[in-house]
C-alpha positions in Angstrom: -14.2 10.9 -22.0 -13.0 8.7 -19.2 -11.0 9.6 -16.2 -9.6 6.7 -14.2 -8.7 8.1 -10.8 -8.7 4.9 -8.7 -5.0 3.9 -9.1 -4.6 3.3 -5.3 -7.0 0.4 -5.9 -5.2 -0.9 -8.9 -3.2 0.3 -11.9 -3.3 -1.0 -15.5 -0.3 -3.2 -16.4 2.3 -1.5 -18.6 3.0 -2.7 -22.1 6.4 -4.0 -21.0 4.8 -6.0 -18.2 2.2 -7.4 -20.6 4.8 -8.5 -23.0 7.0 -10.3 -20.5 4.0 -12.1 -19.0 2.8 -13.2 -22.4 6.3 -14.5 -23.1 6.4 -16.5 -19.8 2.9 -17.9 -20.3 3.2 -18.9 -24.0 6.8 -19.7 -24.7 9.0 -19.8 -21.5 6.3 -21.6 -19.5 8.4 -24.2 -17.7 8.3 -25.0 -14.0 11.3 -23.3 -12.3 11.8 -26.4 -10.2 12.3 -28.6 -13.3 15.9 -29.5 -14.1 15.6 -29.3 -17.9 16.1 -26.3 -20.1 12.5 -25.1 -19.9 12.7 -25.1 -16.2 16.0 -23.3 -16.2 14.6 -20.6 -18.5 11.7 -20.1 -16.0 14.0 -20.0 -13.1 16.1 -17.3 -14.8 13.0 -15.0 -14.8 12.5 -15.5 -11.1 16.2 -14.9 -10.4 16.3 -11.7 -12.4 13.1 -10.3 -10.9 14.5 -11.0 -7.4 17.8 -9.3 -8.2 16.0 -6.3 -9.7 13.7 -5.9 -6.6 16.7 -6.3 -4.2 18.6 -3.7 -6.1 15.7 -1.2 -5.8 15.9 -1.6 -2.0 19.7 -1.8 -1.7 19.0 -5.3 -0.3 20.2 -8.8 -0.9 18.3 -11.1 -3.3 18.0 -13.7 -0.5 16.0 -11.2 1.5 13.1 -11.2 -1.0 10.2 -13.6 -0.7 7.6 -13.6 -3.5 4.0 -13.7 -2.5 0.6 -13.5 -4.1 0.3 -9.8 -3.2 0.4 -7.3 -0.3 -2.2 -9.0 1.8 -0.2 -12.3 1.9 3.0 -10.3 2.5 1.4 -8.5 5.5 0.0 -11.8 6.9 3.4 -13.5 6.5 5.2 -10.7 8.2 2.9 -10.3 11.2 1.8 -13.9 11.9 5.1 -15.4 10.8 7.2 -13.0 12.9 4.8 -13.3 15.9 5.0 -17.1 15.9 8.7 -17.2 15.4 9.5 -14.7 18.2 6.7 -15.5 20.7 9.2 -16.8 23.3 10.6 -13.3 23.6 7.2 -11.8 24.2 3.6 -11.6 22.9 3.0 -7.9 22.7 2.6 -6.1 19.3 2.1 -2.4 18.6 0.4 -0.9 15.5 -1.6 2.3 14.8 -5.3 3.2 14.4 -4.5 3.9 10.8 -3.7 0.6 9.2 -5.0 -1.4 6.3 -7.3 -4.3 7.0 -4.6 -6.7 5.8 -2.6 -5.6 8.9 -5.5 -4.9 11.3 -7.2 -8.3 10.8 -4.2 -10.6 11.1 -3.4 -8.7 14.4 -7.0 -9.4 15.6 -6.4 -13.1 14.7 -3.2 -13.0 16.8 -5.1 -11.4 19.7 -7.5 -14.4 19.7 -4.4 -16.6 20.1 -3.3 -14.7 23.2 -1.1 -11.9 21.8 -1.6 -8.4 23.2 -2.2 -5.7 20.6 -2.0 -1.9 21.3 -2.9 0.9 18.8 -1.0 4.1 18.7 -3.0 7.3 17.8 -2.3 9.6 14.8 -2.9 13.4 14.5 -5.1 15.3 12.0 -2.6 14.8 9.2 -2.4 11.0 9.9 1.1 11.2 11.4 1.8 8.8 14.2 2.0 10.5 17.6 5.5 9.2 18.5 5.5 9.9 22.2 2.3 7.9 22.7 3.6 5.1 20.5 6.9 4.9 22.6 4.8 4.9 25.8 3.2 1.6 24.6 6.5 -0.3 24.3 6.8 -2.9 27.0 9.4 -5.5 28.1 7.5 -8.1 26.1 7.0 -6.1 22.9 8.3 -8.0 19.9 6.9 -6.2 16.9 5.8 -2.8 15.7 3.9 -2.4 12.5 3.5 1.0 10.8 2.1 1.9 7.4 4.4 3.9 5.2 1.7 5.7 3.2 -2.0 5.5 4.2 -4.1 4.0 1.5 -7.1 6.2 2.1 -5.8 9.7 2.7 -2.1 9.6 1.6 -0.5 10.4 4.9 3.2 9.6 4.9 5.1 8.5 8.1 8.7 9.4 8.9 9.6 5.7 9.0 13.3 6.3 9.7 12.6 8.6 12.7 9.9 6.2 14.1 12.2 3.2 13.7 15.1 4.9 15.3 13.1 6.0 18.3 11.5 2.6 18.7 14.8 0.7 18.6 16.5 3.2 20.9 13.9 2.2 23.5 13.9 -1.5 22.8 16.7 -2.6 20.3 15.4 -6.1 19.7 11.9 -5.0 18.5 11.1 -6.0 14.9 9.9 -3.2 12.8 7.4 -4.0 10.0 6.3 -1.6 7.3 3.3 -1.9 5.0 4.8 -0.1 2.0 2.1 -1.1 -0.5 1.1 2.5 -1.3 4.7 3.8 -0.9 6.8 1.5 -3.1 7.2 2.9 -6.5 6.4 6.4 -5.2 9.4 6.6 -2.9 12.9 5.2 -2.9 13.0 3.0 0.1 16.1 1.6 1.8 15.2 -0.8 4.6 18.6 -1.0 6.1 19.0 2.8 6.2 15.4 3.3 7.5 15.6 0.6 10.1 13.0 -1.7 8.5 13.1 -5.4 9.3 10.0 -6.5 7.3 8.5 -4.7 4.3 5.4 -5.6 2.3 4.8 -4.7 -1.4 2.1 -5.4 -3.9 2.8 -5.4 -7.7 -0.6 -4.1 -9.0 -0.2 -0.7 -7.3 2.6 0.3 -9.7 1.6 -1.3 -13.1 2.6 -4.8 -12.3 0.1 -7.7 -12.4 -2.5 -8.5 -9.8 -1.6 -11.5 -7.7 2.1 -10.5 -7.4 4.0 -9.0 -4.5 6.9 -9.7 -2.1 8.0 -9.5 1.4 11.4 -8.2 2.3 12.8 -10.0 5.3 16.1 -8.6 6.7 18.8 -11.2 6.9 18.7 -13.1 10.3 15.1 -12.0 11.1 13.1 -15.0 12.1 9.8 -15.6 10.4 7.7 -18.8 10.4 6.3 -19.8 7.0 2.5 -19.9 6.6 2.4 -22.1 3.5 4.0 -25.6 3.5 4.7 -28.0 0.7 7.5 -28.5 -1.8 10.0 -26.2 -0.1 10.2 -23.5 -2.8 11.8 -20.2 -1.9 14.0 -22.0 0.7 10.9 -23.3 2.5 9.6 -19.8 3.3 6.7 -19.9 0.7 6.1 -23.3 -0.8 4.3 -23.8 -4.1 5.3 -23.5 -7.7 6.4 -19.9 -8.3 4.0 -17.7 -10.3 6.6 -17.1 -13.0 4.4 -14.8 -15.2 3.5 -12.7 -12.1 7.0 -12.6 -10.8 8.5 -11.7 -14.2 5.8 -9.0 -14.6 6.5 -7.7 -11.1 10.2 -7.5 -11.8 9.6 -5.6 -15.1 7.2 -3.2 -13.3 9.9 -2.5 -10.7 12.5 -1.8 -13.4 10.1 0.6 -15.2 8.7 2.5 -12.2 12.2 3.4 -10.9 13.4 4.5 -14.3 13.1 8.3 -14.4 11.6 8.1 -10.9 11.9 11.7 -9.9 10.2 13.0 -13.1 7.3 10.6 -12.5 6.9 11.8 -8.9 6.9 15.4 -10.0 4.1 14.5 -12.5 2.0 13.0 -9.7 2.5 16.0 -7.4 1.5 18.3 -10.3 -1.7 16.4 -10.8 -2.4 16.4 -7.1 -1.9 20.2 -6.9 -4.2 20.7 -9.9 -7.0 18.6 -8.4 -6.7 20.3 -5.0 -7.0 23.7 -6.6 -10.2 22.6 -8.3 -11.6 21.1 -5.1 -10.8 24.3 -3.1 -12.8 26.3 -5.6 -16.0 24.4 -4.6 -18.2 25.1 -1.7 -18.7 22.6 1.2 -15.7 20.5 0.2 -13.1 19.5 2.8 -9.7 18.1 1.7 -8.4 15.6 4.3 -4.9 15.2 5.8 -3.0 17.6 3.5 -0.3 19.6 5.3 0.9 23.0 4.2 3.8 21.5 2.3 2.4 19.2 -0.4 5.5 17.1 -0.5 4.9 16.0 3.1 2.0 13.8 1.9 1.9 11.1 -0.8 1.9 12.3 -4.4 -0.9 10.1 -5.7 -3.8 10.2 -3.3 -6.4 12.9 -2.4 -9.1 12.4 0.1 -12.0 14.9 -0.1 -15.3 15.1 1.8 -18.4 16.5 0.2 -20.9 17.9 2.7 -24.6 16.7 2.4 -23.7 14.1 -0.3 -23.4 10.4 0.3 -20.1 9.0 -1.1 -21.7 6.1 -2.7 -24.2 8.3 -4.5 -21.5 10.6 -5.7 -19.3 7.8 -6.8 -22.0 6.3 -9.1 -22.9 9.7 -10.4 -19.3 10.3 -11.4 -19.2 6.8 -12.9 -22.1 7.6 -15.1 -19.9 10.4 -16.6 -16.8 8.1 -17.0 -15.0 9.3 -13.8 -13.8 6.4 -11.7 -12.9 7.0 -8.0 -13.2 5.1 -4.7 -15.2 5.7 -1.5 -12.3 4.2 0.5 -10.1 1.2 0.4 -11.1 -0.9 -2.6 -9.9 -4.0 -0.7 -12.8 -3.7 1.7 -15.3 -1.8 -0.5 -17.6 -4.8 -0.8 -18.0 -4.7 3.0 -19.3 -1.1 3.6 -18.4 0.5 6.9 -17.2 3.7 8.4 -13.5 4.2 7.6 -11.2 3.8 10.6 -8.6 6.0 8.9 -11.0 8.9 8.6 -12.1 8.5 12.2 -8.5 8.3 13.4 -7.7 11.7 11.9 -10.8 13.3 13.3 -13.0 13.8 10.2 -16.3 15.2 11.4 -19.0 12.5 11.9 -21.3 14.0 9.3 -18.6 13.8 6.7 -17.5 10.2 7.3 -20.0 8.8 4.7 -19.4 11.7 2.3 -15.7 11.1 1.4 -14.1 10.0 -1.8 -10.6 9.0 -2.7 -9.0 10.2 -5.9 -5.7 8.5 -6.9 -3.4 8.9 -9.9 -0.7 7.0 -11.7 2.1 7.9 -14.1 -0.4 7.4 -17.0 -2.9 9.9 -15.5 -3.2 13.0 -17.6 -4.0 16.7 -16.9 -7.1 16.3 -19.1 -8.4 13.6 -16.9 -8.0 15.8 -13.8 -9.7 18.7 -15.5 -12.6 16.6 -16.7 -13.1 15.2 -13.2 -13.2 18.7 -11.7 -15.6 19.8 -14.4 -18.0 17.0 -13.6 -17.7 17.5 -9.8 -18.6 21.1 -10.1 -21.8 20.1 -11.9 -22.8 17.0 -10.0 -22.0 17.9 -6.4 -24.2 21.1 -6.2 -27.0 19.2 -7.9 -26.8 16.3 -5.4 -26.5 18.8 -2.5 -29.7 20.6 -3.7 -31.5 17.3 -3.9 -30.4 16.3 -0.4 -31.7 19.5 1.1 -35.2 18.8 -0.1 
């Protein structure tokens, strides 16, 4: 049996996504900038996907810019907004809890003279709002906060944070990395005070290489890619029609019966947590008393006296696929900043795995994973003690 529990890294595309991508690669393969019928057919897929995404956010289609994924969306939001608004100030605030695709562009901006401050989080990964507000200065132009943390599943109260930030400095732009949140939550940028929102398609059964950036109307962002002026000059280059069409289809599917899908994920999470809590020397990270206060699809657990890489491969041998952290940086091993930020004990930092589910994950997969953990972990712990 196999149990694929690494859906925060990537999900399999749905059948519907596969079908529409095949159609746009083999039949409706025109360039959307071409003026003939083939081009107009391709342009229709792009238009329909943009309208579907905008509707899911209660936004306008013109506020959606297609990208190659979440990393590009984050880079465009941060670097583009910083460049466009630098005359108003050169100070940016984020948290100690962000993905590398936010953290590293900010380090790049720091090299260019921007000032970056990092707000702390508590043991559950929630931003310490008073400390964040204390960091706001007269020259602060941008605040970037992750909606759902990709390693431990902590969820921020985005609306409350945005309201407090804008009450102190109304003209500050508020960026949200929603890559692990979109498809799991119904997000309304205008209601939640979000100016810029990043999303990646392959986290909710869309294709890899697809994503978008929501840019609230009238917000100034400099483009990072120049060329033929596609997408109103904001992201030049021939549109990836199969990717965009697949992304639109994935959005349509994930928000159909959305509440039932979320309940399924929370049920799986509760079942896995129960199994982990039956084991000795296992610590579950950043899970508050009320399960619905954290993301439905991510569980972070630390296994004392067992190296995460060793446990990961032992589980892999049994057909259980998990992650030792963010898959985006798994080829560059290092101690997780997210785990350090929430105060995970030093001896557990290199003993932590992430389990993550999708709407296709079954109870049988969860039970099988628990069964294998209960055999493998004690065996590895015994070996380590020697």
